[in-house]
N, C-alpha and C positions, 0 to 999 in steps of 0.2 A: 181681309187678313192675308198677310204675306207669308209665303213659305221661306224656309231658311235659304234656299237657292235664289229666290227672288231678292231677298234682303242682301245677300252677298253680291249679286249682280248690280243692284242699285248702289250699294256702298262703293263699289269700284268706280261707278260713273261719278258719284258725288265727291270722290276724293279730289277731283280736279276743280270742283265748284268753289266759288267764293261765298262767304257768309253775306246774305242779303238783308237779314233782319236781326235786330237785337232786342232782347227783353230787358228793360231797364227798371228804374225805380217804380214806375207805375204798374209793373207786372204785366200780366196777360189781360189786355183789354178787348172789348168787343170791336172797337175801331181797328185795332191792330190785326185782329183775326180776320176782319173783312178784307184788309189789304193782303194778308197772307193767302186767303182763299183765292183772291184774284191772281196772285203770283203762281199759286199751284195750278190754276186753270191754264195759265199760259205755259208754264215750264214743267209741270208735273212733279218735279223733284227740286227741293230747296234746302239750303243749309241755314240754320239759325244759331244764335249765340245768346247765352244768358250772362249779363254783366254781374260782377260780384256784389254790387250795391242793390240788386233787385230784391233780395230776400227769398228768391226762388231757387230751387235746384234745377239742373237741366232736365232731370226726369219729370219733375212736377210740371215744369213749363211745357215740355214736349207732350205730356199726356193731356194737359189743359187745352193747348192749341189744337192738337189732333182731334179732340172731342168736339171743339167748337167749329172746326172746319171740315170734319168728316174724313180726315186724312189718316194714313198709317204712319206710325213711328218706325223708321228704318233702323236708326242707330242713335245711341246717346253715348258720347264720350266726353269726359271732362265737362266743360261748359258749353259744348256744342251739341246740336242734334240735327237729324235729317228727317224730313217729312216727304211722303209721297202720296199723291192722289191722282189716279188715272183719269185722263180726259177721254171719255169714250167717243165723243164727236170728232175730235181732232187730236189724236195721240201724237206726242212728241218723241217719246222714248220707244225705240223699237228693240226687239230681241229679248224681251223679258221672258224668262222661262215660264212655261205654263204650269198652273197649279193642277195637281192630280185630283 
């Protein structure tokens, strides 16, 4: 669970990121979540987008993907959302505020 300060810090970093995955007609699938989990392991923070024809809202897709990958939802805005999952063995993002 992320604190508001941690979310704010991660949102600032993700503002420069490009969208790397899209949720399309097939919705949230197990194969897609496997790829997303691998991307989270390498990058820790990723931005995703929900296409209009998917039938999913960004919040629904974010919650489903986060649950299947064990990630935290950082932000949902419009059709885009940001996920974060800490890689304890090889951390990529430094300077995240500590939780109290």
